[in-house]
C-alpha positions as CSV (number, residue, x, y, z in Angstrom):
1,M,0.0,0.0,0.0
2,H,2.8,2.4,0.9
3,Q,4.6,1.7,-2.4
4,W,1.3,2.4,-4.3
5,L,1.0,5.8,-2.5
6,L,4.6,6.6,-3.3
7,L,4.2,5.8,-7.0
8,N,1.0,8.0,-7.0
9,E,2.9,10.8,-5.4
10,L,5.8,10.6,-7.9
11,F,3.3,10.5,-10.8
12,I,1.4,13.5,-9.6
13,L,4.7,15.5,-9.1
14,R,5.9,14.5,-12.5
15,C,2.6,15.8,-14.1
16,S,3.0,19.0,-12.2
17,V,6.6,19.4,-13.4
18,V,5.5,19.0,-17.0
19,L,2.7,21.5,-16.6
20,E,5.0,24.0,-14.9
21,L,7.5,23.5,-17.7
22,F,4.8,24.2,-20.3
23,F,3.8,27.5,-18.7
24,G,7.4,28.5,-18.1
25,V,8.5,28.1,-21.7
26,T,5.2,29.5,-23.1
27,G,5.4,32.5,-20.8
28,I,8.9,33.4,-21.8
29,L,8.0,33.1,-25.5
30,V,4.9,35.2,-25.1
31,A,6.9,37.8,-23.1
32,L,9.5,38.0,-25.9
33,Y,6.7,38.6,-28.5
34,S,4.6,41.0,-26.4
35,H,7.5,42.8,-24.7
36,S,5.8,42.5,-21.3
37,N,8.0,42.3,-18.2
38,A,5.1,41.1,-16.1
39,V,4.6,38.1,-18.4
40,L,8.4,37.5,-18.4
41,L,8.3,37.4,-14.6
42,D,5.4,34.9,-14.6
43,G,7.1,32.7,-17.1
44,C,10.5,32.8,-15.3
45,Y,8.8,32.0,-12.0
46,S,7.1,29.0,-13.5
47,L,10.3,27.8,-15.1
48,L,12.2,28.2,-11.9
49,C,9.5,26.3,-10.1
50,T,10.0,23.5,-12.6
51,L,13.7,23.3,-12.0
52,T,13.1,23.5,-8.2
53,M,10.6,20.6,-8.2
54,M,12.8,18.4,-10.4
55,A,15.7,19.0,-8.0
56,N,13.5,18.5,-5.0
57,V,12.3,15.1,-6.2
58,R,15.9,14.0,-6.9
59,I,17.2,15.4,-3.5
60,S,14.3,13.8,-1.7
61,Q,15.6,10.4,-2.9
62,M,19.2,11.1,-2.0
63,V,18.6,12.3,1.5
64,K,17.1,9.0,2.4
65,L,20.2,7.1,1.4
66,P,22.1,5.5,4.4
67,P,25.5,6.7,5.5
68,S,28.5,5.5,3.4
69,P,32.3,5.7,3.7
70,E,32.2,8.8,1.4
71,S,29.4,10.4,3.5
72,P,29.5,8.9,7.0
73,Y,26.8,11.3,8.3
74,G,24.5,10.8,5.3
75,Y,23.1,13.6,3.1
76,P,21.0,15.8,5.4
77,T,22.6,19.1,4.3
78,L,21.9,18.6,0.5
79,E,18.3,19.8,0.8
80,P,18.9,23.1,2.7
81,L,22.0,23.8,0.5
82,M,20.0,23.3,-2.7
83,L,17.1,25.4,-1.5
84,F,19.5,28.2,-0.3
85,F,21.0,28.5,-3.9
86,E,17.5,28.3,-5.4
87,G,16.5,31.2,-3.2
88,I,19.6,33.2,-4.2
89,I,18.7,32.6,-7.9
90,L,15.1,33.7,-7.5
91,L,16.2,36.7,-5.5
92,G,18.6,37.7,-8.2
93,L,15.9,37.4,-10.8
94,C,13.5,39.5,-8.8
95,L,16.2,42.3,-8.2
96,A,17.2,42.3,-11.9
97,L,13.6,42.7,-13.1
98,L,12.9,45.3,-10.4
99,Y,15.8,47.4,-11.6
100,F,14.8,47.1,-15.2
101,S,11.1,47.9,-14.5
102,V,12.0,51.0,-12.3
103,C,14.3,52.3,-15.1
104,K,11.5,51.8,-17.7
105,L,9.0,53.6,-15.4
106,I,11.4,56.5,-15.0
107,M,11.9,56.7,-18.7
108,G,8.2,57.1,-19.4
109,G,7.1,53.5,-19.6
110,Y,6.3,51.5,-22.7
111,I,3.3,49.8,-24.4
112,P,3.5,46.0,-24.8
113,E,1.1,43.8,-26.9
114,F,-1.7,43.7,-24.3
115,D,-4.0,41.4,-26.3
116,L,-1.6,38.5,-26.4
117,A,-0.4,39.0,-22.8
118,L,-4.0,39.2,-21.6
119,A,-4.9,35.9,-23.4
120,Y,-1.9,34.1,-21.8
121,E,-2.6,35.4,-18.3
122,V,-6.3,34.5,-18.5
123,F,-5.4,30.9,-19.6
124,S,-2.7,30.7,-17.0
125,T,-5.1,31.8,-14.2
126,I,-7.8,29.3,-15.2
127,V,-5.4,26.3,-15.5
128,G,-3.3,27.4,-12.4
129,G,-6.4,27.8,-10.2
130,A,-7.8,24.4,-11.3
131,T,-4.4,22.8,-10.6
132,A,-4.1,24.4,-7.2
133,T,-7.6,23.2,-6.3
134,L,-6.7,19.7,-7.4
135,F,-3.5,19.6,-5.4
136,F,-5.4,20.9,-2.3
137,L,-8.0,18.1,-2.6
138,L,-5.2,15.5,-3.2
139,N,-3.4,16.6,-0.1
140,R,-6.5,16.4,2.0
141,S,-7.2,12.9,0.8
142,K,-3.5,11.7,1.1
143,P,-1.4,14.2,3.1
144,S,2.0,14.7,1.6
145,P,4.5,17.5,2.3
146,L,5.7,17.5,-1.4
147,I,2.1,17.7,-2.7
148,Y,1.3,20.5,-0.3
149,F,4.4,22.4,-1.4
150,E,3.2,22.1,-5.0
151,F,-0.2,23.4,-4.0
152,Q,1.4,26.5,-2.5
153,E,3.5,27.0,-5.7
154,W,0.4,26.8,-7.9
155,L,-1.6,29.0,-5.6
156,V,1.0,31.8,-5.8
157,D,1.4,31.3,-9.6
158,S,-2.3,31.6,-10.2
159,A,-2.6,34.6,-8.0
160,V,0.2,36.4,-9.9
161,S,-1.5,35.4,-13.2
162,A,-4.9,36.7,-12.0
163,A,-3.4,40.1,-11.0
164,A,-1.6,40.4,-14.3
165,A,-4.8,39.5,-16.2
166,A,-6.8,42.1,-14.3
167,A,-4.2,44.8,-15.0
168,F,-3.9,43.9,-18.7
169,A,-7.7,43.9,-19.0
170,I,-7.8,47.5,-17.7
171,A,-5.0,48.5,-20.1
172,Y,-6.8,46.9,-23.0
173,Q,-10.0,48.8,-22.2
174,L,-8.1,52.1,-21.8
175,G,-6.3,51.8,-25.1
176,N,-2.8,52.7,-26.2
177,S,-3.6,56.4,-26.4
178,H,-4.4,56.8,-22.8
179,P,-1.6,58.5,-20.8
180,V,-1.7,55.9,-18.0
181,T,-1.3,52.9,-20.3
182,P,2.5,53.1,-20.8
183,Y,3.0,52.8,-17.1
184,I,0.8,49.8,-16.4
185,D,3.2,47.0,-17.2
186,S,6.1,48.4,-15.3
187,T,4.0,49.3,-12.3
188,L,2.4,45.8,-12.3
189,T,5.8,44.2,-12.5
190,I,7.1,46.2,-9.5
191,L,4.0,45.3,-7.4
192,L,4.3,41.6,-8.3
193,L,8.0,41.6,-7.4
194,L,7.4,43.3,-4.1
195,F,4.9,40.5,-3.4
196,L,7.1,37.6,-4.6
197,V,10.4,38.8,-3.2
198,R,9.3,37.6,0.3
199,L,9.4,34.0,-0.9
200,P,13.2,33.9,-1.8
201,L,14.1,36.0,1.2
202,K,12.4,33.6,3.5
203,T,13.9,30.6,1.8
204,V,17.4,32.0,1.9
205,R,17.1,33.0,5.6
206,K,15.7,29.7,6.7
207,N,18.0,27.4,4.9
208,F,21.1,29.5,5.8
209,K,20.1,29.0,9.4
210,Q,19.8,25.3,8.8
211,L,23.3,25.1,7.2
212,L,24.6,26.8,10.4
213,L,22.7,24.2,12.5
214,K,20.7,27.0,14.1
215,D,17.2,26.3,12.9
216,V,16.0,25.0,16.2
217,A,12.5,23.5,16.8
218,A,9.8,25.7,18.3
219,P,10.1,25.9,22.2
220,E,6.5,24.8,22.6
221,F,7.2,21.6,20.5
222,A,10.4,20.8,22.5
223,E,8.5,21.3,25.7
224,S,5.7,19.0,24.7
225,I,8.3,16.3,23.8
226,R,10.0,16.8,27.2
227,N,6.8,16.5,29.1
228,A,5.7,13.4,27.2
229,I,9.1,11.7,27.9
230,S,9.1,12.7,31.5
231,E,5.6,11.2,32.0
232,D,6.6,7.8,30.5
233,W,10.1,7.3,31.9
234,N,11.5,7.0,35.4
235,I,14.0,9.8,35.1
236,Q,15.2,12.8,37.1
237,K,16.2,15.2,34.4
238,T,15.7,15.5,30.6
239,S,17.6,17.8,28.3
240,I,16.4,17.9,24.7
241,S,17.8,19.8,21.7
242,M,16.2,19.7,18.2
243,I,17.2,21.2,14.9
244,W,15.8,21.0,11.4
245,L,17.8,20.0,8.4
246,G,15.6,20.0,5.3
247,R,12.8,17.6,6.0
248,W,14.6,15.9,8.8
249,L,14.3,16.7,12.5
250,W,17.5,15.9,14.4
251,V,16.9,15.2,18.1
252,N,19.5,14.9,20.9
253,I,18.1,13.7,24.3
254,E,20.2,13.6,27.5
255,I,18.6,11.9,30.5
256,A,19.6,11.4,34.2
257,T,18.5,8.2,35.9
258,H,17.8,7.7,39.6
259,N,21.0,5.6,40.1
260,D,24.5,5.5,38.8
261,T,24.1,2.2,37.0
262,L,24.7,2.5,33.3
263,P,21.9,1.2,31.0
264,T,22.6,-1.9,28.9
265,K,22.6,-1.9,25.2
266,Y,19.0,-3.3,25.1
267,E,17.9,-0.7,27.6
268,L,19.3,2.0,25.4
269,Q,17.6,0.6,22.3
270,S,14.3,0.6,24.3
271,I,14.8,4.2,25.3
272,R,15.5,5.1,21.6
273,A,12.4,3.3,20.4
274,K,10.3,5.1,23.0
275,A,11.7,8.4,22.1
276,E,11.1,7.8,18.4
277,S,7.5,6.8,19.1
278,T,6.9,9.8,21.3
279,I,8.3,12.3,18.8
280,S,6.5,10.7,15.9
281,S,3.2,11.1,17.8
282,K,3.9,14.8,18.2
283,C,5.4,15.6,14.8
284,K,3.0,15.1,11.8
285,Y,5.7,14.1,9.3
């Protein structure tokens, strides 16, 4: 049953990658023809999401590999390292387009081909919204962190497309002769960038903390684990530290017993099994 769910998840993710790739390539081609920075931003975002998801699927398989002589501690840092560089790339894209759009706005703006750009953004909004809804329903029926991540990506993408479609519709109604029309695309691009730039900033900050081993678990979560362990075990003192590395939660537990007798190997294995069971009951994934 677990293998069937895994195959389903991989199939869904691969379909999402193909669809994102289609919108990424189409968006860039439409942007080159219509000369719209907003469409270029939408297409580049979709294309970057495609590369991110392809890398995530590959990394998700590598981080599960056991330790080896070449990597005695496994591969837990691959995921935050990859996400850190992806955040840097997306942040660079946002800053470059922001600079270009501000320069265009200062120089008096420009008039792209609004009819083609509008048609693309309407189509992207409809398909993106339907895909986000589908992923939301799939995650509710079979919870998966990867599928939920894809739902968030499609939700942001469809929101960006909807905002662009609304602005292009207004520009199309105003006509090229209206004095406001040349400023619409640049203004829209700047507003979208100010909305999107929070995503790479958050990604870079979080994964940089993980690479420094400073992304500690929430104090409330650690306290709930400490209380659960104290209730189940005959111990005097418990010290717990937890950090996140990608999808993995690394837990270090120090306990003090009532006597000075060292636990045996089997007692240690029993303690570890109880700790894993307690933490798994508190942590959803």
